[in-house]
ZABA-562083 format. One record per residue (C-alpha): residue number from 0; residue in three letters; z, y, x. Coordinates in steps of 0.02 Angstrom, whole numbers, padded with zeros to 5 digits. Last residue first. Layout:
<rs>
{r NUM "ALA" {Z Y X}}
...
</rs>
This chain:
<rs>
{r 490 "VAL" {04163 04386 -06705}}
{r 489 "GLY" {04214 04546 -06607}}
{r 488 "THR" {04105 04588 -06463}}
{r 487 "TYR" {04179 04679 -06310}}
{r 486 "VAL" {04042 04732 -06180}}
{r 485 "THR" {04078 04782 -06008}}
{r 484 "LYS" {03937 04878 -05906}}
{r 483 "GLY" {03907 04887 -05728}}
{r 482 "TRP" {03797 05012 -05640}}
{r 481 "THR" {03618 04962 -05557}}
{r 480 "TYR" {03523 04997 -05390}}
{r 479 "PHE" {03664 04984 -05264}}
{r 478 "ASP" {03718 04820 -05354}}
{r 477 "VAL" {03545 04741 -05337}}
{r 476 "ALA" {03563 04715 -05148}}
{r 475 "SER" {03690 04592 -05183}}
{r 474 "ARG" {03562 04461 -05224}}
{r 473 "GLY" {03499 04455 -05042}}
{r 472 "GLN" {03445 04622 -04946}}
{r 471 "GLU" {03554 04778 -04926}}
{r 470 "ARG" {03737 04796 -04941}}
{r 469 "PHE" {03824 04936 -05055}}
{r 468 "THR" {03980 05018 -04970}}
{r 467 "ASN" {03987 05019 -04790}}
{r 466 "THR" {03910 05194 -04788}}
{r 465 "SER" {03825 05117 -04624}}
{r 464 "SER" {03815 05111 -04431}}
{r 463 "ASP" {03946 05254 -04402}}
{r 462 "LYS" {04091 05135 -04449}}
{r 461 "VAL" {04037 04975 -04525}}
{r 460 "GLY" {03875 04886 -04544}}
{r 459 "GLY" {03743 04820 -04680}}
{r 458 "PHE" {03645 04661 -04727}}
{r 457 "PRO" {03682 04543 -04866}}
{r 456 "VAL" {03602 04359 -04854}}
{r 455 "ASN" {03443 04310 -04934}}
{r 454 "LEU" {03330 04388 -04820}}
{r 453 "ASP" {03378 04305 -04667}}
{r 452 "LEU" {03432 04418 -04523}}
{r 451 "GLY" {03364 04455 -04349}}
{r 450 "ALA" {03425 04539 -04206}}
{r 449 "THR" {03599 04494 -04128}}
{r 448 "PRO" {03529 04337 -04042}}
{r 447 "ARG" {03618 04180 -04081}}
{r 446 "ASN" {03766 04088 -03997}}
{r 445 "ILE" {03880 04157 -04138}}
{r 444 "LYS" {03812 04310 -04230}}
{r 443 "VAL" {03911 04416 -04323}}
{r 442 "VAL" {03842 04540 -04456}}
{r 441 "GLY" {03949 04692 -04525}}
{r 440 "ALA" {04033 04725 -04362}}
{r 439 "GLN" {04209 04752 -04311}}
{r 438 "ALA" {04246 04596 -04227}}
{r 437 "ARG" {04415 04508 -04278}}
{r 436 "ALA" {04364 04371 -04394}}
{r 435 "ALA" {04201 04305 -04319}}
{r 434 "PHE" {04276 04318 -04139}}
{r 433 "ASP" {04435 04208 -04192}}
{r 432 "THR" {04295 04072 -04259}}
{r 431 "SER" {04201 04089 -04100}}
{r 430 "ARG" {04351 04085 -03988}}
{r 429 "ALA" {04425 03925 -04082}}
{r 428 "LEU" {04253 03836 -04092}}
{r 427 "SER" {04233 03855 -03897}}
{r 426 "ASP" {04060 03830 -03834}}
{r 425 "THR" {04027 04015 -03813}}
{r 424 "CYS" {03898 04157 -03823}}
{r 423 "ILE" {03973 04293 -03942}}
{r 422 "GLY" {03884 04426 -04055}}
{r 421 "ALA" {03898 04587 -04133}}
{r 420 "THR" {03795 04676 -04262}}
{r 419 "LEU" {03811 04843 -04348}}
{r 418 "GLY" {03980 04919 -04309}}
{r 417 "TYR" {03948 05092 -04219}}
{r 416 "ARG" {04070 05209 -04152}}
{r 415 "SER" {04116 05085 -04013}}
{r 414 "ASP" {04266 04999 -03941}}
{r 413 "ASN" {04248 04836 -04038}}
{r 412 "VAL" {04146 04751 -03913}}
{r 411 "ALA" {04253 04815 -03775}}
{r 410 "ALA" {04423 04749 -03866}}
{r 409 "LEU" {04335 04581 -03893}}
{r 408 "GLY" {04305 04572 -03701}}
{r 407 "ALA" {04473 04618 -03655}}
{r 406 "GLU" {04537 04482 -03767}}
{r 405 "TYR" {04410 04344 -03700}}
{r 404 "ASP" {04446 04384 -03517}}
{r 403 "ALA" {04433 04504 -03372}}
{r 402 "VAL" {04277 04594 -03423}}
{r 401 "GLU" {04111 04623 -03321}}
{r 400 "LEU" {03986 04733 -03385}}
{r 399 "VAL" {03795 04712 -03423}}
{r 398 "ALA" {03690 04854 -03489}}
{r 397 "VAL" {03535 04820 -03591}}
{r 396 "VAL" {03365 04920 -03607}}
{r 395 "PRO" {03220 04875 -03703}}
{r 394 "GLY" {03232 05031 -03811}}
{r 393 "PHE" {03333 05114 -03945}}
{r 392 "ILE" {03442 05206 -03826}}
{r 391 "GLU" {03604 05222 -03935}}
{r 390 "ASP" {03748 05298 -03842}}
{r 389 "THR" {03909 05204 -03779}}
{r 388 "VAL" {03848 05085 -03635}}
{r 387 "ALA" {03712 05191 -03555}}
{r 386 "PRO" {03836 05348 -03602}}
{r 385 "ASP" {03951 05261 -03474}}
{r 384 "ASP" {04129 05233 -03551}}
{r 383 "LEU" {04144 05048 -03498}}
{r 382 "PRO" {04096 05095 -03319}}
{r 381 "LEU" {03924 05042 -03249}}
{r 380 "ASP" {03898 04913 -03125}}
{r 379 "THR" {03748 04828 -03206}}
{r 378 "LEU" {03582 04883 -03286}}
{r 377 "VAL" {03431 04761 -03342}}
{r 376 "THR" {03275 04837 -03403}}
{r 375 "ALA" {03124 04755 -03497}}
{r 374 "PRO" {02987 04872 -03442}}
{r 373 "PHE" {02916 05013 -03542}}
{r 372 "PHE" {02739 05019 -03599}}
{r 371 "PHE" {02683 05175 -03688}}
{r 370 "GLY" {02504 05153 -03646}}
{r 369 "ASP" {02371 05215 -03521}}
{r 368 "SER" {02451 05397 -03485}}
{r 367 "PRO" {02626 05316 -03488}}
{r 366 "ASP" {02666 05332 -03308}}
{r 365 "ALA" {02806 05215 -03239}}
{r 364 "ALA" {02955 05307 -03162}}
{r 363 "TYR" {03105 05230 -03252}}
{r 362 "ASP" {03067 05046 -03183}}
{r 361 "GLY" {03158 04892 -03228}}
{r 360 "ARG" {03267 04760 -03157}}
{r 359 "ARG" {03438 04756 -03082}}
{r 358 "LEU" {03454 04940 -03083}}
{r 357 "THR" {03634 04966 -03018}}
{r 356 "ALA" {03724 05106 -03107}}
{r 355 "GLY" {03785 05253 -03001}}
{r 354 "ARG" {03776 05401 -03107}}
{r 353 "GLU" {03596 05439 -03046}}
{r 352 "VAL" {03554 05264 -03105}}
{r 351 "ALA" {03618 05295 -03278}}
{r 350 "SER" {03525 05461 -03282}}
{r 349 "ARG" {03361 05379 -03244}}
{r 348 "VAL" {03385 05237 -03368}}
{r 347 "ALA" {03428 05359 -03508}}
{r 346 "ALA" {03287 05478 -03460}}
{r 345 "GLN" {03161 05338 -03458}}
{r 344 "ASP" {03207 05280 -03628}}
{r 343 "GLN" {03193 05455 -03695}}
{r 342 "GLU" {03026 05477 -03612}}
{r 341 "PHE" {02958 05320 -03697}}
{r 340 "GLN" {03032 05373 -03868}}
{r 339 "ALA" {02937 05541 -03849}}
{r 338 "ARG" {02768 05464 -03789}}
{r 337 "SER" {02790 05351 -03950}}
{r 336 "VAL" {02820 05186 -04024}}
{r 335 "VAL" {02871 05085 -03880}}
{r 334 "ALA" {02732 04967 -03816}}
{r 333 "GLY" {02738 04787 -03861}}
{r 332 "MET" {02821 04640 -03782}}
{r 331 "ARG" {02764 04457 -03775}}
{r 330 "THR" {02570 04489 -03762}}
{r 329 "THR" {02476 04336 -03762}}
{r 328 "ASP" {02399 04358 -03926}}
{r 327 "ALA" {02320 04531 -03874}}
{r 326 "SER" {02344 04661 -04008}}
{r 325 "GLY" {02512 04708 -03946}}
{r 324 "ASP" {02443 04800 -03794}}
{r 323 "GLY" {02567 04769 -03655}}
{r 322 "PRO" {02745 04751 -03600}}
{r 321 "VAL" {02796 04594 -03490}}
{r 320 "TYR" {02942 04513 -03573}}
{r 319 "ARG" {02961 04354 -03444}}
{r 318 "ALA" {03034 04463 -03308}}
{r 317 "ALA" {03183 04495 -03439}}
{r 316 "GLU" {03214 04312 -03428}}
{r 315 "GLU" {03242 04310 -03238}}
{r 314 "VAL" {03350 04463 -03251}}
{r 313 "LEU" {03450 04374 -03379}}
{r 312 "ALA" {03469 04217 -03269}}
{r 311 "ASP" {03523 04320 -03116}}
{r 310 "VAL" {03648 04416 -03232}}
{r 309 "PHE" {03724 04252 -03310}}
{r 308 "ALA" {03742 04172 -03136}}
{r 307 "ASP" {03838 04318 -03062}}
{r 306 "ARG" {03946 04343 -03217}}
{r 305 "ILE" {03983 04158 -03274}}
{r 304 "GLY" {04169 04140 -03199}}
{r 303 "PRO" {04203 04339 -03209}}
{r 302 "THR" {04185 04350 -03404}}
{r 301 "VAL" {04038 04444 -03465}}
{r 300 "TYR" {04018 04600 -03586}}
{r 299 "VAL" {03844 04632 -03641}}
{r 298 "ARG" {03775 04794 -03714}}
{r 297 "SER" {03603 04835 -03798}}
{r 296 "THR" {03578 04692 -03897}}
{r 295 "ALA" {03455 04738 -04042}}
{r 294 "THR" {03521 04755 -04230}}
{r 293 "CYS" {03442 04940 -04255}}
{r 292 "ALA" {03273 04873 -04190}}
{r 291 "GLN" {03162 04951 -04054}}
{r 290 "GLY" {03216 04835 -03917}}
{r 289 "THR" {03034 04801 -03880}}
{r 288 "LEU" {03030 04697 -04041}}
{r 287 "GLY" {03111 04558 -03928}}
{r 286 "PHE" {03186 04637 -03778}}
{r 285 "ALA" {03379 04641 -03817}}
{r 284 "GLY" {03404 04516 -03943}}
{r 283 "ALA" {03288 04385 -03856}}
{r 282 "ALA" {03355 04427 -03690}}
{r 281 "VAL" {03535 04399 -03753}}
{r 280 "VAL" {03503 04226 -03823}}
{r 279 "GLN" {03395 04174 -03676}}
{r 278 "ALA" {03527 04233 -03551}}
{r 277 "ALA" {03667 04147 -03645}}
{r 276 "ASN" {03578 03979 -03633}}
{r 275 "ARG" {03755 03894 -03618}}
{r 274 "ALA" {03925 03986 -03639}}
{r 273 "ASP" {04083 03913 -03551}}
{r 272 "ASP" {04121 04062 -03460}}
{r 271 "LEU" {04116 04184 -03589}}
{r 270 "VAL" {03979 04295 -03641}}
{r 269 "LEU" {04021 04437 -03775}}
{r 268 "VAL" {03866 04525 -03848}}
{r 267 "ALA" {03863 04698 -03914}}
{r 266 "ASN" {03766 04808 -04036}}
{r 265 "LYS" {03755 04994 -04004}}
{r 264 "GLY" {03694 05028 -04180}}
{r 263 "GLY" {03631 05174 -04293}}
{r 262 "MET" {03599 05200 -04472}}
{r 261 "GLU" {03588 05103 -04636}}
{r 260 "LEU" {03644 05222 -04775}}
{r 259 "GLN" {03657 05193 -04954}}
{r 258 "VAL" {03687 05345 -05080}}
{r 257 "ARG" {03725 05362 -05264}}
{r 256 "ALA" {03724 05540 -05334}}
{r 255 "ARG" {03884 05640 -05357}}
{r 254 "ARG" {03806 05804 -05332}}
{r 253 "SER" {03895 05857 -05181}}
{r 252 "ASN" {03895 05676 -05131}}
{r 251 "LEU" {03699 05669 -05108}}
{r 250 "ILE" {03694 05814 -04994}}
{r 249 "ASP" {03833 05760 -04887}}
{r 248 "GLN" {03757 05595 -04872}}
{r 247 "LEU" {03593 05666 -04819}}
{r 246 "GLY" {03675 05747 -04681}}
{r 245 "LEU" {03766 05581 -04630}}
{r 244 "GLY" {03598 05491 -04623}}
{r 243 "VAL" {03508 05631 -04520}}
{r 242 "THR" {03649 05603 -04390}}
{r 241 "THR" {03670 05425 -04396}}
{r 240 "SER" {03482 05402 -04365}}
{r 239 "GLY" {03366 05302 -04488}}
{r 238 "THR" {03376 05197 -04647}}
{r 237 "PHE" {03412 05281 -04808}}
{r 236 "SER" {03431 05230 -04983}}
{r 235 "LEU" {03442 05373 -05114}}
{r 234 "GLY" {03514 05376 -05296}}
{r 233 "ALA" {03499 05460 -05459}}
{r 232 "VAL" {03352 05566 -05416}}
{r 231 "ARG" {03331 05685 -05568}}
{r 230 "PRO" {03445 05812 -05475}}
{r 229 "ASP" {03327 05837 -05344}}
{r 228 "ARG" {03420 05881 -05175}}
{r 227 "ALA" {03394 05713 -05090}}
{r 226 "LEU" {03208 05705 -05132}}
{r 225 "ALA" {03181 05889 -05070}}
{r 224 "ASP" {03278 05855 -04920}}
{r 223 "GLY" {03175 05693 -04875}}
{r 222 "VAL" {03017 05785 -04906}}
{r 221 "VAL" {03038 05942 -04813}}
{r 220 "ARG" {03163 05883 -04661}}
{r 219 "GLY" {03093 05713 -04663}}
{r 218 "LYS" {02919 05768 -04639}}
{r 217 "GLY" {02775 05706 -04743}}
{r 216 "HIS" {02713 05566 -04843}}
{r 215 "VAL" {02747 05548 -05019}}
{r 214 "VAL" {02732 05373 -05107}}
{r 213 "ASN" {02756 05334 -05286}}
{r 212 "PHE" {02816 05170 -05383}}
{r 211 "VAL" {02838 05169 -05571}}
{r 210 "GLY" {02731 05319 -05597}}
{r 209 "ALA" {02579 05229 -05646}}
{r 208 "PRO" {02619 05048 -05708}}
{r 207 "LEU" {02622 04915 -05580}}
{r 206 "GLY" {02471 04809 -05604}}
{r 205 "ALA" {02461 04710 -05452}}
{r 204 "ASP" {02330 04830 -05368}}
{r 203 "HIS" {02464 04959 -05372}}
{r 202 "LEU" {02600 04857 -05294}}
{r 201 "ALA" {02477 04788 -05157}}
{r 200 "ARG" {02411 04964 -05135}}
{r 199 "ALA" {02591 05039 -05102}}
{r 198 "LEU" {02631 04896 -04984}}
{r 197 "HIS" {02476 04930 -04884}}
{r 196 "THR" {02519 05120 -04893}}
{r 195 "ALA" {02689 05091 -04812}}
{r 194 "SER" {02603 05001 -04669}}
{r 193 "LEU" {02473 05131 -04649}}
{r 192 "PRO" {02594 05287 -04627}}
{r 191 "THR" {02691 05232 -04473}}
{r 190 "LEU" {02732 05377 -04364}}
{r 189 "GLU" {02776 05493 -04510}}
{r 188 "ALA" {02907 05378 -04578}}
{r 187 "PRO" {02889 05328 -04762}}
{r 186 "LYS" {02945 05439 -04900}}
{r 185 "LEU" {02961 05322 -05060}}
{r 184 "VAL" {02985 05376 -05233}}
{r 183 "VAL" {03044 05232 -05344}}
{r 182 "THR" {03073 05178 -05526}}
{r 181 "ASN" {03215 05083 -05591}}
{r 180 "GLY" {03218 04927 -05694}}
{r 179 "SER" {03325 04808 -05589}}
{r 178 "ILE" {03160 04719 -05518}}
{r 177 "LEU" {03115 04887 -05458}}
{r 176 "ALA" {03255 04940 -05358}}
{r 175 "PRO" {03277 04772 -05286}}
{r 174 "ALA" {03091 04758 -05229}}
{r 173 "THR" {03083 04940 -05166}}
{r 172 "LYS" {03233 04938 -05029}}
{r 171 "TRP" {03170 04767 -04954}}
{r 170 "ALA" {02985 04808 -04967}}
{r 169 "PRO" {03011 04971 -04877}}
{r 168 "ILE" {03109 04891 -04740}}
{r 167 "ALA" {02977 04755 -04712}}
{r 166 "ILE" {02825 04874 -04717}}
{r 165 "PRO" {02865 04994 -04577}}
{r 164 "PHE" {02995 04902 -04486}}
{r 163 "ASN" {03019 05013 -04334}}
{r 162 "TRP" {02955 05165 -04419}}
{r 161 "PRO" {03092 05212 -04524}}
{r 160 "THR" {03117 05223 -04719}}
{r 159 "ILE" {03168 05346 -04845}}
{r 158 "LEU" {03185 05287 -05023}}
{r 157 "ALA" {03220 05395 -05173}}
{r 156 "PHE" {03276 05315 -05337}}
{r 155 "VAL" {03247 05363 -05504}}
{r 154 "GLY" {03349 05280 -05656}}
{r 153 "LEU" {03512 05205 -05646}}
{r 152 "PRO" {03469 05033 -05698}}
{r 151 "GLU" {03601 04926 -05802}}
{r 150 "ARG" {03694 04780 -05743}}
{r 149 "ARG" {03787 04686 -05891}}
{r 148 "THR" {03956 04611 -05932}}
{r 147 "THR" {04015 04503 -06064}}
{r 146 "VAL" {04177 04496 -06170}}
{r 145 "SER" {04197 04385 -06326}}
{r 144 "THR" {04334 04422 -06457}}
{r 143 "GLY" {04392 04316 -06601}}
{r 142 "PRO" {04576 04327 -06530}}
{r 141 "LEU" {04610 04452 -06400}}
{r 140 "GLY" {04656 04406 -06230}}
{r 139 "SER" {04467 04399 -06180}}
{r 138 "PRO" {04381 04266 -06079}}
{r 137 "LEU" {04225 04319 -05979}}
{r 136 "VAL" {04045 04292 -05992}}
{r 135 "GLU" {03957 04355 -05846}}
{r 134 "GLY" {03809 04465 -05789}}
{r 133 "THR" {03623 04425 -05739}}
{r 132 "ALA" {03539 04263 -05761}}
{r 131 "ALA" {03390 04240 -05650}}
{r 130 "TRP" {03221 04252 -05714}}
{r 129 "GLY" {03176 04419 -05650}}
{r 128 "LEU" {03261 04368 -05496}}
{r 127 "SER" {03101 04276 -05448}}
{r 126 "GLY" {03019 04448 -05419}}
{r 125 "PHE" {03161 04475 -05294}}
{r 124 "PHE" {03124 04328 -05186}}
{r 123 "ARG" {02945 04346 -05202}}
{r 122 "LEU" {02938 04535 -05149}}
{r 121 "VAL" {03053 04495 -05002}}
{r 120 "ASP" {02942 04343 -04945}}
{r 119 "VAL" {02790 04453 -04948}}
{r 118 "ALA" {02891 04576 -04834}}
{r 117 "ARG" {02949 04451 -04715}}
{r 116 "THR" {02772 04381 -04700}}
{r 115 "VAL" {02718 04554 -04657}}
{r 114 "GLU" {02855 04567 -04530}}
{r 113 "GLY" {02810 04400 -04451}}
{r 112 "ARG" {02618 04448 -04432}}
{r 111 "ALA" {02681 04601 -04348}}
{r 110 "GLU" {02801 04514 -04230}}
{r 109 "ALA" {02653 04394 -04183}}
{r 108 "LEU" {02532 04538 -04164}}
{r 107 "THR" {02647 04629 -04042}}
{r 106 "LYS" {02738 04786 -04080}}
{r 105 "GLY" {02647 04956 -04051}}
{r 104 "GLU" {02686 05052 -04216}}
{r 103 "GLU" {02511 05114 -04267}}
{r 102 "ARG" {02398 04998 -04197}}
{r 101 "VAL" {02515 04839 -04220}}
{r 100 "LEU" {02544 04888 -04405}}
{r 99 "ASP" {02357 04904 -04440}}
{r 98 "ALA" {02320 04732 -04370}}
{r 97 "ALA" {02461 04658 -04461}}
{r 96 "VAL" {02393 04735 -04631}}
{r 95 "ALA" {02216 04675 -04592}}
{r 94 "SER" {02279 04491 -04561}}
{r 93 "GLY" {02402 04499 -04708}}
{r 92 "ARG" {02275 04539 -04839}}
{r 91 "ALA" {02300 04379 -04938}}
{r 90 "GLN" {02487 04392 -04906}}
{r 89 "LEU" {02483 04565 -04974}}
{r 88 "LEU" {02397 04521 -05129}}
{r 87 "ASN" {02504 04369 -05162}}
{r 86 "ALA" {02665 04475 -05146}}
{r 85 "ALA" {02598 04598 -05263}}
{r 84 "ALA" {02575 04463 -05386}}
{r 83 "ILE" {02748 04414 -05361}}
{r 82 "LEU" {02818 04586 -05384}}
{r 81 "ILE" {02714 04599 -05546}}
{r 80 "ALA" {02779 04436 -05613}}
{r 79 "GLY" {02959 04503 -05576}}
{r 78 "ARG" {02939 04641 -05692}}
{r 77 "ALA" {02867 04522 -05829}}
{r 76 "PRO" {03019 04418 -05796}}
{r 75 "ALA" {03136 04564 -05819}}
{r 74 "PRO" {03072 04614 -05995}}
{r 73 "LEU" {02989 04780 -05996}}
{r 72 "ALA" {03117 04910 -06064}}
{r 71 "ALA" {03167 04965 -05887}}
{r 70 "TRP" {02982 05002 -05851}}
{r 69 "ALA" {02963 05104 -06013}}
{r 68 "PRO" {03120 05206 -05982}}
{r 67 "GLN" {03067 05231 -05800}}
{r 66 "ALA" {02890 05296 -05825}}
{r 65 "ALA" {02942 05491 -05851}}
{r 64 "ALA" {03062 05499 -05718}}
{r 63 "ALA" {02946 05429 -05592}}
{r 62 "ALA" {02806 05544 -05640}}
{r 61 "THR" {02920 05689 -05629}}
{r 60 "VAL" {02987 05628 -05461}}
{r 59 "ALA" {02818 05612 -05390}}
{r 58 "ALA" {02751 05781 -05458}}
{r 57 "ASP" {02913 05873 -05385}}
{r 56 "VAL" {02898 05786 -05215}}
{r 55 "GLU" {02724 05832 -05206}}
{r 54 "ALA" {02758 06007 -05241}}
{r 53 "THR" {02896 06005 -05114}}
{r 52 "GLY" {02794 05961 -04971}}
{r 51 "GLY" {02667 05828 -04916}}
{r 50 "SER" {02588 05799 -04751}}
{r 49 "PRO" {02431 05694 -04780}}
{r 48 "SER" {02388 05544 -04662}}
{r 47 "TYR" {02270 05494 -04525}}
{r 46 "ALA" {02278 05337 -04433}}
{r 45 "ALA" {02267 05246 -04271}}
{r 44 "LEU" {02165 05377 -04159}}
{r 43 "GLU" {02144 05305 -03977}}
{r 42 "HIS" {02189 05409 -03824}}
{r 41 "PRO" {02369 05341 -03825}}
{r 40 "ARG" {02311 05157 -03817}}
{r 39 "ALA" {02468 05065 -03831}}
{r 38 "PRO" {02549 05192 -03929}}
{r 37 "ASN" {02400 05202 -04054}}
{r 36 "TRP" {02384 05388 -04114}}
{r 35 "ARG" {02429 05453 -04274}}
{r 34 "ALA" {02346 05611 -04353}}
{r 33 "THR" {02396 05730 -04482}}
{r 32 "ASP" {02283 05827 -04605}}
{r 31 "ALA" {02187 05681 -04674}}
{r 30 "GLY" {02201 05741 -04856}}
{r 29 "GLY" {02307 05713 -05010}}
{r 28 "LEU" {02311 05600 -05171}}
{r 27 "TRP" {02298 05424 -05227}}
{r 26 "GLU" {02331 05420 -05409}}
{r 25 "GLY" {02460 05297 -05506}}
{r 24 "ASN" {02576 05432 -05544}}
{r 23 "VAL" {02581 05494 -05370}}
{r 22 "LEU" {02533 05386 -05214}}
{r 21 "HIS" {02506 05498 -05073}}
{r 20 "GLN" {02371 05443 -04949}}
{r 19 "ALA" {02347 05346 -04789}}
{r 18 "THR" {02189 05366 -04692}}
{r 17 "PRO" {02104 05235 -04596}}
{r 16 "VAL" {01988 05290 -04441}}
{r 15 "ASP" {01811 05253 -04456}}
{r 14 "ASN" {01770 05410 -04553}}
{r 13 "ARG" {01820 05526 -04410}}
{r 12 "ILE" {01897 05691 -04465}}
{r 11 "PRO" {01832 05845 -04364}}
{r 10 "SER" {01961 05902 -04231}}
{r 9 "GLY" {02120 05994 -04246}}
{r 8 "THR" {02221 05872 -04339}}
{r 7 "PRO" {02398 05902 -04350}}
{r 6 "GLU" {02503 05795 -04236}}
{r 5 "THR" {02593 05628 -04262}}
{r 4 "ALA" {02676 05555 -04114}}
{r 3 "THR" {02610 05599 -03952}}
{r 2 "THR" {02433 05610 -03896}}
{r 1 "THR" {02404 05797 -03897}}
{r 0 "MET" {02259 05890 -03985}}
</rs>
């Protein structure tokens, strides 16, 4: 049995290793047929999980479809109360949830605790919307007539979530779906089954009726494909790679179902000569979360007057992000999630150096046997169209390039197939205002790291980063899970 990613179990099951299960119609099902290893300790089992197929998907969708009318009929404040109760349970279990998250995903304990807190806050935010007014009262041009609007649930939603935020992203997709009166089938990432199970247990224990929230573990090409093709699934929300997302979009579009995609990013920061503390801002965005965030900074464009000083300062900042076992409170940067990801990062840096890049900091020859600890890496002297600049790496690797001036830098920022986040570091109000207007990205950060977003604001990208239709998070997230109705009433 190898020590990468998830593998079929070939050894006796150990009772001291936690096991994730499917949740279908209120029942916990499935055996421990797949093993997950700790990325910081590759010889240590982190979890077991079942590997579901079309039968489990059919059972979960059947349960969700049967439960949806009664759930939608429940008053919204009652639905919200269950979400808030689940938030309270998740908070009470926070230490255990964070420890499991560290073991299976590799991030630091501080980051894991923060992610659990985000999931708790998301459940409370959307739970509170159960008491919020929905719809509008509008004037009519007809005498004796009132006009109102309503938002109605669509039915059953499939949610496919990634490994890099294994409890926060399932929470921020699930909560708006449930508060709107829909039911859910969640397919979590194979690499992080425990985190999704903690969310499921909190919802289950909070009194969510059977069938309203279901979980099916398994491979995306099996479980995800079956969910996308099931005609009873009214919509699908996906976070993951652009290639997989666009394939799912084709399937959903072919049957006119609703689809929401949040995909890749190659996020840029423009650093101007008048910037202050730019190295700290870039380092936080590039190396925090081990660079494994779709919003992480991966390319930086610097004007000539600050270029040398900025690179020196960034290298110094990178040295502070020493990778290690995330379970230690002193660790600032955790392991990358798997051997495959580690080798992908190595290959990207090695090939960039072979093409002529200067490795200002980093090491692409480290041995991952004792942990998938990839160093914070800074590359310079690359052409603007180098693959290390254009292609998503998804690790703690940042490329720094010189541009002649602001206009050249803005053009370089926008010269990408992706458009998730973009940033600028400057003391100029005029430049920052112009950048906010012209940057081709769904989220713009001024003198702030590209990674990180408040839960009450819309999130999404443009170009190949998103479907660029419905946004996630905040009150606007509810739009994806509902349809609008206009009602005329004669009085």
